[in-house]
Phi, psi and omega in degrees: 000319181295316178296321177297318178297315179300320182294341178261005176098002178285127184256335182226146179228138178248126174249146188243144170245135182241357174206174186302311181298317181287332175293316178298319179293319179299318178297316179299317179296316181295325178289330184278327186240122185308313185277004185260134175241154181244140170244131183237149179172188178244122176288143182306326181284347180261353187299327183282351178261359183285150171270158184307325184270353184302317183295319177296320179293321177293323176299317177299320177298318183296328182260006174083021180272352181236000000 
């Protein structure tokens, strides 16, 4: 997908995390592929499925500590 995007002139890609597992996955993808950036957070519909420590862990991901 990344190569196909590059071939059409797309230079940057944003992947999103909406809960802790998808945030961790977004960070891994962004670290692996140069043109990919990650946005992490909790989607409002996912907030009721969060564990108490999830927000702190996502904050650490956002600032690059994890």
